N, C-alpha and C positions, 0 to 999 in steps of 0.2 A: 135548362133544367126541367125535367118532366115533373108535372104535378101529380101527387098521389093522394088518394082519399085517406083521411086521418080521423080516427074516432078516439075520443077520450072517454073511458069508462071509470067512473069514481069507485073507490074501494068500498064505499058504502052501498053500491048497487048490488042487488041480489044475484045478479049474473056474474059478478066479478070473479068469484072463486072458480066456477066451472070454466070460465074463459081462460083464466090463468092456468088452470090445470091442463086444459087442452093445448094451450100454447107451449107449456113446459113439455108435455108428451110429444108434441109435434117437433120441437127442437131436438129432443133425444132420438126420435125416429129418424130425422134427417141426418144427425151425426152418425147413428148406427149404419144407415144405408151408405153413406160416404165412406165409412171405415171398411165396410164389407167390400165395396167397389174397389177401394185402394188395395185391399188384401188380395182380391181376385186378380186384379191387374198385375200386381207383383208376381203372383204365382204363374200366370200365363207368360209374363216377360221372362222369368227364370226358366220356364219350360222351353220357350223358344230359343233361348241362348244355349241350353243343353242340346237341343235338337239340331241346331245349325251352328256349330262351332266353326272355327277358322278352316279346319280341314275339309269339312263337308262343303263349305262355301267354295273352296278352291276346286274340289272335284266337280261341283255343279258348273262352274265356269269352264272347266276343261271339257266337260261333256257337251256343253252348249257350243263351244268352238268346234268340236269334232262334228256335231250335227250340222253346223253351218258350212263347214268345209266339205262334208261328205257329198252333197250333190255336185260340186265342182269336180271332184275326183271321178265321179261316174261318167261325166261328159267326155 
């Protein structure tokens, strides 16, 4: 188990409120960034599915096979 540095700040400390506010803002920023990343990832995923559906994947495979067989036909 890795050891981590741990600080305990009493509620009566003068820096308690600014530290608490910064931690709260940091947590919300982290959650907002993760939410945005998930949204963008979903959008890109849906775009890729629309762009490369089953028919286009089949055509790409057929084109690849034709390209591989073409040099043999020339010889």
